[in-house]
C-alpha positions in Angstrom: -7.2 8.2 -9.3 -5.7 4.8 -9.0 -4.4 3.3 -12.3 -4.3 -0.4 -13.0 -1.2 -2.2 -14.5 -2.2 -1.6 -18.1 -3.0 2.1 -17.6 0.2 2.7 -15.8 2.2 0.9 -18.6 0.5 3.0 -21.3 1.1 6.3 -19.4 4.8 5.4 -18.7 5.6 4.5 -22.3 3.7 7.6 -23.6 5.5 10.0 -21.2 8.8 8.2 -21.9 8.4 8.7 -25.6 7.2 12.3 -25.3 10.3 13.1 -23.0 12.6 11.3 -25.4 11.1 13.3 -28.4 11.5 16.6 -26.4 15.1 15.9 -25.4 16.0 14.9 -29.0 14.4 18.1 -30.3 16.1 20.2 -27.8 19.5 18.6 -28.6 19.0 19.1 -32.3 18.0 22.8 -31.8 21.0 23.3 -29.6 23.3 21.7 -32.2 21.8 23.7 -35.0 22.1 27.1 -33.1 25.8 26.1 -32.1 26.6 25.4 -35.8 25.0 28.6 -37.0 26.7 30.6 -34.3 30.1 29.0 -35.2 29.6 29.6 -39.0 28.7 33.2 -38.3 31.8 33.7 -36.1 33.9 32.2 -38.9 32.3 34.5 -41.4 33.0 37.5 -39.2 36.7 36.6 -38.9 36.8 36.1 -42.6 35.4 39.5 -43.2 38.0 40.9 -40.7 40.8 39.3 -42.7 39.5 40.9 -45.9 39.3 44.3 -44.3 42.9 44.0 -43.0 44.0 43.0 -46.5 42.1 46.0 -47.8 43.9 48.3 -45.2 47.3 47.2 -46.5 46.6 48.1 -50.1 44.4 51.1 -49.4 46.1 53.5 -46.9 43.5 56.2 -47.4 40.7 54.0 -46.0 38.4 56.0 -43.7 35.9 55.2 -40.9 32.4 54.5 -41.8 29.2 53.9 -39.8 27.2 50.6 -40.3 26.1 50.2 -43.9 24.7 47.0 -45.2 25.4 45.5 -41.8 29.2 46.4 -41.7 30.8 49.4 -39.8 34.5 50.3 -39.6 36.1 52.6 -36.9 39.7 53.3 -37.5 40.1 55.5 -34.3 38.7 55.8 -30.8 37.3 59.2 -31.6 35.1 57.8 -34.3 34.0 54.9 -32.2 30.7 55.2 -30.3 31.1 55.5 -26.6 29.2 52.2 -25.9 32.0 50.3 -27.6 35.0 52.1 -25.9 35.2 49.5 -23.1 36.6 46.8 -25.4 40.4 47.3 -25.2 41.7 43.8 -26.1 41.8 42.2 -29.5 39.2 39.7 -30.1 35.5 39.0 -31.2 32.7 40.3 -28.9 29.0 39.7 -29.1 27.0 42.8 -28.1 23.6 42.8 -26.2 21.7 43.5 -29.4 23.2 40.5 -31.1 25.9 42.5 -33.2 29.4 41.2 -33.5 32.4 43.7 -32.7 35.9 42.8 -33.7 38.8 44.8 -32.1 42.1 44.4 -33.9 45.2 46.4 -34.9 45.8 48.1 -38.2 48.4 46.1 -40.2 50.5 49.3 -41.1 50.0 51.9 -38.4 49.4 49.3 -35.6 46.6 51.6 -34.3 43.5 49.9 -32.9 40.4 49.7 -35.3 36.9 48.2 -34.7 34.8 46.3 -37.1 31.1 46.2 -36.4 29.1 43.4 -38.0 25.3 43.7 -37.7 23.5 40.6 -39.0 20.2 41.3 -40.6 17.4 40.9 -38.1 14.4 38.6 -38.9 11.5 40.3 -40.5 7.8 39.4 -40.0 8.0 36.7 -42.7 10.9 35.0 -41.0 9.2 35.1 -37.6 6.1 33.5 -39.2 8.3 30.9 -40.7 9.8 30.1 -37.4 6.3 30.0 -35.8 5.2 27.6 -38.4 8.2 25.4 -37.8 7.3 25.4 -34.1 3.7 24.4 -34.9 4.9 21.6 -37.0 7.1 20.4 -34.2 4.4 20.5 -31.6 2.0 18.6 -33.9 4.8 16.0 -34.3 5.1 15.8 -30.6 1.3 15.2 -30.2 1.3 12.7 -33.0 4.3 10.8 -31.4 2.6 10.8 -28.0 -0.6 9.3 -29.5 1.3 6.8 -31.6 3.4 5.8 -28.6 0.2 5.6 -26.4 -1.4 3.2 -29.0 1.8 1.0 -29.1 1.9 1.0 -25.3 -1.8 0.0 -25.1 -1.2 -2.9 -27.5 1.9 -4.0 -25.7 0.3 -3.6 -22.3 -2.6 -5.8 -23.4 -0.2 -8.5 -24.6 1.9 -8.3 -21.5 -0.9 -8.1 -19.0 -2.9 -11.0 -20.5 -1.0 -13.9 -18.7 -1.1 -11.9 -15.5 -4.9 -11.5 -15.9 -5.3 -15.2 -16.6 -3.2 -16.0 -13.4 -5.3 -13.7 -11.4 -8.5 -15.5 -12.7 -7.1 -18.9 -11.8 -6.4 -17.7 -8.3 -9.9 -16.2 -7.8 -11.5 -19.5 -8.9 -9.6 -21.6 -6.2 -12.1 -23.0 -3.8 -11.3 -23.8 -0.1 -12.7 -27.3 -0.6 -10.4 -28.0 -3.5 -7.2 -26.1 -3.3 -5.6 -26.6 -6.7 -4.0 -24.2 -9.2 -3.3 -25.3 -12.7 0.4 -24.4 -13.7 0.7 -22.1 -16.7 3.3 -23.7 -19.1 5.4 -20.7 -19.7 9.2 -20.1 -19.7 9.0 -16.5 -18.5 8.6 -14.8 -15.2 4.8 -15.4 -15.2 5.4 -19.1 -15.6 7.7 -19.1 -12.6 5.2 -17.1 -10.5 2.5 -19.6 -11.5 4.6 -22.5 -10.5 5.5 -20.8 -7.2 1.9 -20.0 -6.3 0.8 -23.6 -7.3 3.4 -25.1 -5.0 2.4 -22.7 -2.2 -1.4 -23.7 -2.7 -0.4 -27.4 -2.6 1.5 -27.0 0.7 -1.4 -25.0 2.2 -3.8 -27.7 1.0 -1.7 -30.5 2.6 -1.4 -28.5 5.8 -5.2 -27.8 5.9 -5.9 -31.5 5.4 -3.6 -32.5 8.2 -5.2 -30.0 10.5 -8.7 -31.2 9.6 -7.8 -34.8 10.1 -6.2 -34.1 13.4 -9.4 -32.2 14.5 -11.5 -35.1 13.4 -9.4 -37.7 15.1 -8.9 -35.7 18.3 -12.7 -35.1 18.6 -13.5 -38.8 17.9 -10.9 -40.0 20.5 -12.1 -37.5 23.1 -15.8 -38.5 22.7 -15.0 -42.1 23.7 -13.7 -41.3 27.2 -16.5 -38.8 27.7 -19.1 -41.4 26.9 -17.5 -43.8 29.4 -17.5 -41.0 32.1 -21.2 -40.4 31.4 -22.0 -44.0 31.7 -20.1 -44.4 34.9 -21.8 -41.3 36.3 -25.1 -42.8 35.5 -24.1 -46.0 37.2 -22.9 -44.2 40.3 -26.2 -42.4 40.4 -28.1 -45.7 40.5 -25.8 -47.6 42.9 -24.6 -45.0 45.5 -26.7 -44.1 48.5 -28.3 -40.7 47.9 -26.8 -37.9 50.0 -26.2 -34.3 49.8 -22.4 -34.6 49.2 -22.6 -37.3 46.6 -25.4 -35.6 44.7 -23.4 -32.4 44.6 -20.3 -34.3 43.3 -22.2 -36.2 40.8 -24.0 -33.2 39.4 -20.6 -31.3 39.1 -19.1 -34.3 37.3 -22.2 -34.6 35.0 -22.0 -30.9 34.2 -18.3 -31.1 33.5 -18.6 -34.0 31.1 -21.5 -32.2 29.3 -19.4 -29.1 29.0 -16.5 -31.1 27.7 -18.8 -32.7 25.0 -20.1 -29.3 24.0 -16.6 -27.8 23.9 -15.5 -30.6 21.6 -18.5 -29.9 19.3 -17.7 -26.1 19.3 -14.2 -26.4 18.5 -14.9 -29.0 15.7 -17.3 -26.4 14.4 -14.7 -23.7 14.5 -12.2 -25.8 12.5 -14.7 -26.2 9.6 -14.6 -23.2 7.4 -17.9 -22.5 5.7 -19.7 -25.1 7.7 -23.5 -24.6 7.8 -23.8 -25.7 11.4 -25.1 -22.9 13.5 -25.3 -22.9 17.4 -28.7 -22.6 19.0 -29.5 -19.0 20.0 -31.8 -17.9 22.8 -32.8 -14.8 24.8 -30.4 -13.7 27.5 -31.2 -11.2 30.2 -29.0 -9.7 32.9 -29.7 -12.4 35.5 -28.8 -15.2 33.0 -25.7 -13.4 32.1 -24.6 -13.3 35.8 -25.5 -17.0 36.0 -23.1 -17.8 33.2 -20.3 -15.8 35.1 -21.1 -17.8 38.3 -20.8 -21.1 36.4 -17.3 -20.0 35.2 -16.2 -19.2 38.8 -17.2 -22.6 40.3 -13.6 -24.0 40.0 -11.8 -20.8 41.0 -10.6 -20.2 44.6 -12.8 -17.8 46.7 -10.1 -15.2 47.2 -9.8 -15.0 43.3 -13.6 -14.9 42.7 -13.8 -11.8 45.1 -11.9 -9.9 42.5 -14.7 -10.3 39.9 -17.2 -7.4 39.9 -20.2 -7.8 37.7 -22.5 -4.9 36.7 -24.7 -4.1 33.8 -27.8 -2.5 32.3 -31.2 -4.2 31.6 -30.4 -6.4 28.5 -32.3 -8.7 26.2 -29.9 -10.5 23.9 -30.6 -13.1 21.2 -27.4 -15.0 21.2 -25.8 -18.4 22.0 -25.3 -18.9 25.7 -22.7 -21.6 25.3 -20.4 -19.7 23.1 -20.8 -16.6 25.4 -19.9 -18.8 28.4 -16.7 -19.9 26.6 -15.8 -16.3 25.9 -16.4 -15.4 29.6 -14.5 -18.5 30.9 -11.4 -17.6 28.7 -11.5 -13.8 29.5 -11.9 -14.4 33.2 -9.2 -16.9 33.5 -6.9 -14.7 31.3 -7.7 -11.6 33.4 -6.9 -13.5 36.7 -3.7 -14.7 35.3 -2.4 -11.5 33.7 -3.8 -8.7 35.9 -3.9 -7.2 39.4 -6.8 -5.8 41.3 -10.4 -6.0 40.5 -11.8 -7.4 37.3 -14.9 -5.5 36.0 -17.4 -7.4 33.8 -20.1 -5.1 32.5 -23.1 -5.9 30.2 -24.5 -3.1 28.1 -27.2 -2.6 25.5 -25.6 -4.7 22.7 -22.2 -5.8 24.1 -20.3 -6.6 27.2 -16.8 -5.7 28.5 -14.1 -7.2 30.6 -11.6 -4.7 32.0 -8.7 -5.0 34.5 -5.4 -3.5 35.6 -2.8 -5.2 33.5 0.5 -6.4 35.0 3.9 -5.4 33.5 4.4 -7.5 30.4 7.9 -8.7 29.8 9.5 -10.4 26.9 8.8 -13.8 28.6 5.1 -13.2 29.2 2.0 -12.6 27.0 -1.6 -11.8 27.2 -2.7 -15.4 27.3 -3.9 -18.1 24.9 -7.5 -17.4 26.0 -7.7 -14.2 23.9 -6.8 -16.2 20.8 -9.7 -18.6 21.4 -12.0 -15.6 22.0 -10.8 -13.9 18.8 -11.3 -17.2 16.8 -15.0 -17.6 18.1 -15.8 -13.9 17.3 -14.4 -14.3 13.8 -16.4 -17.4 13.1 -19.6 -15.9 14.3 -19.0 -12.5 12.8 -19.1 -10.8 16.2 -17.3 -7.5 16.8 -14.1 -7.9 19.0 -11.9 -5.1 20.1 -9.1 -4.6 22.6 -8.5 -1.1 24.3 -5.3 -1.0 26.2 -3.1 1.5 28.0 -0.8 1.6 31.0 -3.7 1.6 33.5 -6.5 -0.5 32.0 -6.9 -3.5 29.7 -10.4 -3.8 28.3 -11.9 -6.3 26.0 -15.2 -5.4 24.2 -17.3 -8.0 22.5 -20.5 -7.3 20.6 -22.2 -10.7 20.1 -25.8 -9.5 20.1 -28.7 -9.9 17.6 -31.6 -8.1 18.8 -34.8 -10.2 18.4 -37.3 -9.0 15.8 -40.2 -9.4 18.4 -38.5 -7.0 20.9 -37.4 -4.6 18.2 -41.2 -4.3 17.3 
């Protein structure tokens, strides 16, 4: 489960508090146990000193088995076999928790053993320790809840300016790129000022691009209008012939295409523009005609590399935009491939595939693919590239099936 910023802060502070509480409890428990053990060892040594003092004044002192937690063995013969392995003077802790002191008699200098058996906890003592443990666990749970509540309160306070900044960013419109700076002296204020500066630079850049697009389209329309007027003048003044008619028709078609291209690229530069290109029904024959128009200005030896195939199709789409796609893909394939170029139309898409040349650091896949991608993004068409060492294929789905045919 993915947690948001506030939830992560609450969980982090709660876990940190619980871990700190556990560590403190463990350290206190270890300290108390160490102090208790040290005090018991000191008590055992004090008892041993008293026993040695008693030995000096009472020579007839005899060995005795543990009574009231204290046992004294004045010879190895009286010592239980389990304790005979301790040969050096000192204090030993046995496996059952008893303490064994090995020392020498102050008069005879014979080794003796003092066994101290601390009273083991009874059922009441065990219950008391269990109650203490329950209290500690309840304290841990309460500390976790209290720290969680404090973390929730702090997270809300800390996350509030971040949430406000997020809301401001979400409210930014593409037509009015502006972000109000949050007057704060902390990191959130610095972030707000940085984002506001970035939004301002993007807005200025966008305005420059839009102005350039408008100016360029306006300046290009003037020479195209002049060309169209001169073509009409030539049509009315030149003596009709097969050659002149062919040339004038090609010139007229080229100027019309230039005018449409300017209109299309101007449409591409307008984000959220309501303008929509005209759509019409396209079959396989019309698709091949679009390809033939793209091949008119290509040398014959190059056009022979183009292989067109396809199924029976009935597309509802924009012919002019498809012709732009085909024109860029064909020129890109001719420039950056070797061998035949296969163009295939299918039920709802078409593909352009070829054998790619070796791409070096100084070459690329062409600017045409960027134009194709931009058109597909603007129209919401599916655009994909499938590439390996043998084939380079572009797949474009730019079809909307007509409702009449679907019925």
